C-alpha positions in Angstrom: -38.5 22.5 -58.8 -37.6 25.5 -56.7 -39.7 26.2 -53.6 -40.4 29.7 -52.2 -38.4 30.6 -49.1 -41.4 30.7 -46.9 -42.9 27.4 -48.1 -43.1 24.3 -45.8 -40.6 22.4 -47.8 -38.1 25.3 -47.6 -38.5 25.5 -43.8 -37.9 21.7 -43.5 -34.7 22.0 -45.5 -33.4 24.9 -43.3 -34.2 22.9 -40.2 -32.3 19.9 -41.6 -29.2 22.1 -42.3 -29.3 23.3 -38.6 -29.5 19.8 -37.2 -26.7 18.5 -39.5 -24.5 21.5 -38.4 -25.2 20.7 -34.7 -24.3 17.0 -35.2 -21.0 17.9 -36.9 -20.1 20.3 -34.1 -20.8 17.6 -31.5 -18.6 15.1 -33.4 -15.8 17.6 -33.6 -16.0 18.2 -29.9 -15.9 14.5 -29.2 -12.9 14.1 -31.4 -10.6 15.9 -28.9 -7.7 14.2 -27.0 -8.8 11.1 -25.0 -9.2 11.6 -21.3 -6.1 11.2 -19.3 -5.7 8.5 -16.7 -3.8 8.7 -13.4 -0.1 7.8 -13.8 1.3 4.7 -12.1 2.2 5.2 -8.5 5.9 4.9 -7.7 6.9 3.8 -11.2 10.5 3.5 -10.2 9.6 0.6 -7.9 9.6 -2.4 -10.3 10.3 -4.9 -7.5 7.4 -5.0 -5.2 7.4 -5.8 -1.5 6.6 -9.5 -1.7 9.5 -10.2 -4.0 11.8 -8.3 -1.6 10.5 -10.5 1.2 11.3 -13.7 -0.7 14.8 -12.4 -1.5 15.5 -11.7 2.1 14.1 -15.0 3.4 16.3 -16.8 0.8 19.3 -14.8 1.9 18.8 -15.7 5.6 18.0 -19.4 5.9 15.2 -20.3 8.3 14.1 -16.7 8.9 10.7 -15.1 9.1 9.7 -11.5 8.3 9.7 -8.8 10.9 9.3 -5.8 8.6 9.9 -4.6 5.1 10.1 -0.8 4.4 10.6 1.1 1.2 13.4 3.7 1.6 15.1 6.3 -0.8 11.7 6.4 -2.5 12.3 9.8 -4.1 15.4 8.6 -5.9 15.9 6.6 -9.1 17.3 3.7 -6.9 14.8 3.0 -4.1 15.7 0.3 -1.6 13.7 -2.2 0.4 15.0 -2.5 3.9 13.9 -5.9 5.0 14.3 -7.2 8.6 14.0 -10.9 9.1 14.5 -12.9 12.3 16.0 -16.4 12.8 14.5 -18.8 15.3 16.5 -17.4 18.2 15.1 -13.9 17.5 18.2 -12.5 15.9 17.3 -9.9 13.4 19.1 -9.6 10.0 18.8 -6.5 7.8 18.7 -7.4 4.1 18.7 -4.6 1.5 17.0 -5.3 -1.8 17.0 -2.9 -4.8 13.4 -1.9 -5.5 14.3 -1.2 -9.2 16.2 -4.3 -10.2 15.4 -6.8 -7.3 19.1 -7.5 -6.5 20.3 -8.2 -3.0 22.5 -5.2 -2.2 23.7 -6.4 1.2 22.9 -8.1 4.5 24.1 -7.7 8.0 23.2 -8.3 11.7 22.5 -4.9 13.4 24.5 -4.4 16.5 23.1 -4.0 20.0 20.6 -6.8 20.0 20.3 -7.9 23.6 19.1 -11.3 24.8 15.9 -9.7 26.0 15.2 -8.1 22.6 15.9 -11.3 20.8 13.4 -13.1 23.1 10.8 -10.4 22.3 11.4 -10.6 18.6 11.3 -14.4 18.6 8.0 -14.5 20.5 6.5 -11.8 18.2 7.4 -13.7 15.1 6.3 -17.1 16.5 2.9 -15.6 17.3 2.1 -14.7 13.7 0.0 -17.3 12.0 -0.9 -15.1 9.0 1.7 -14.5 6.3 2.4 -10.9 5.4 1.1 -11.4 1.9 -2.1 -12.8 3.3 -2.5 -9.7 5.5 -2.0 -7.4 2.5 -4.6 -9.4 0.6 -7.1 -8.5 3.3 -6.9 -4.8 2.4 -5.6 -4.4 -1.1 -8.0 -4.8 -4.1 -6.5 -5.9 -7.5 -4.4 -3.1 -8.9 -4.9 -1.1 -5.8 -1.7 1.0 -5.3 1.7 -0.3 -4.1 2.6 -1.5 -0.7 5.4 0.6 0.9 5.6 -0.8 4.4 4.7 -4.1 6.2 5.7 -4.8 9.7 4.8 -7.2 12.6 4.1 -5.5 15.9 1.9 -5.5 19.1 -1.0 -3.1 19.0 -2.3 -1.2 22.1 -4.5 -4.1 23.0 -1.6 -6.6 23.1 -2.6 -8.4 19.9 0.1 -9.4 17.3 -0.8 -7.5 14.1 0.5 -6.8 10.7 0.7 -3.1 9.9 0.4 -2.3 6.2 0.9 1.0 4.4 -0.3 1.3 0.7 0.4 4.3 -1.5 -2.0 5.2 -4.3 -2.5 7.8 -7.0 -5.0 10.4 -5.9 -5.6 13.1 -3.4 -5.4 10.7 -0.4 -2.3 8.9 -1.4 -1.3 7.0 1.7 -3.5 4.4 3.5 -2.6 2.5 6.6 -4.2 -0.6 8.1 -3.9 -3.2 10.8 -4.7 -6.9 10.5 -4.7 -9.4 13.3 -1.8 -11.7 12.6 -3.7 -14.7 14.0 -7.3 -14.4 12.9 -6.9 -12.1 9.8 -9.4 -9.7 11.2 -9.0 -6.1 10.2 -8.5 -4.2 13.5 -7.7 -0.7 12.5 -7.7 1.9 9.8 -5.5 5.0 10.1 -7.4 8.3 10.3 -6.2 11.3 8.3 -2.9 12.6 9.5 -2.4 9.7 11.9 0.9 7.8 12.1 -0.8 4.6 13.1 -4.3 3.1 12.6 -7.1 3.7 15.1 -8.7 0.6 16.5 -11.9 -0.5 14.9 -15.1 -0.1 17.0 -15.1 -3.9 17.6 -11.7 -3.8 19.2 -11.7 -4.1 23.0 -8.6 -3.2 25.0 -6.8 -6.1 26.7 -5.4 -5.5 30.2 -2.4 -7.5 29.2 -1.6 -5.3 26.2 2.0 -4.4 25.7 3.6 -1.7 23.6 5.0 -2.5 20.3 8.5 -3.9 20.3 9.0 -2.6 16.8 7.8 0.9 16.0 5.5 1.1 13.0 5.5 4.3 10.9 2.5 3.0 9.1 -0.9 1.5 9.8 -2.3 -1.8 9.1 -4.6 -3.6 6.7 -8.4 -3.6 6.5 -10.6 -5.8 4.4 -13.9 -4.2 4.9 -13.5 -0.6 6.0 -12.7 1.9 3.2 -9.2 3.2 3.1 -8.6 6.4 5.0 -5.8 8.8 4.3 -2.9 8.4 6.7 0.7 9.4 6.5 2.0 11.7 3.7 4.4 9.2 2.0 6.9 6.5 2.3 10.6 6.6 2.3 13.6 7.6 4.3 17.3 7.1 4.4 18.5 3.8 3.1 
């Protein structure tokens, strides 16, 4: 039976049509392309830092890590420059392909004096924490990629692991320091800084000595939130 346009039944039907149209419009809007997710950071780096370390240690028997640094990062063939030291403090440079994981070469850099070897040997012997353990203090699961890890003395004279991690996002590079003996996070790099600032709990030591190995990055931190540091990794291979 037909109902007059102004009747209550007619008004209910018109209201139902309006609601149905609104629902259809909302469904169409939701049916657009799925939200995009950040792309993987440094996708050309298939071999991560820890594998490069193992390759270098296998290449130089009885050695320990001094530093590992990602170079040629803006090319299709980035390289891990890994410095390891034997018991007498002699450093060996082992180059590992960051794309395929192959050892590309190894040599003993010239100009290592007896004094520098002694400093390096003492530095390496003083580290109780493995580099991978230091990274674990600051990197959450799936949190970026490590681009630099190195052993050094901080301004207070402590032996620390400096760690640089690159992520996807506006603040891409994060640098930290982790005490290589206790595992305590001692510094987080402030924005634009080349090295991490000491944490409030850090107290200077009168016996502190400058770093024997310059660190372009900062070091790990377990608790403090990551703070933007340098603008990127890489350099000549």
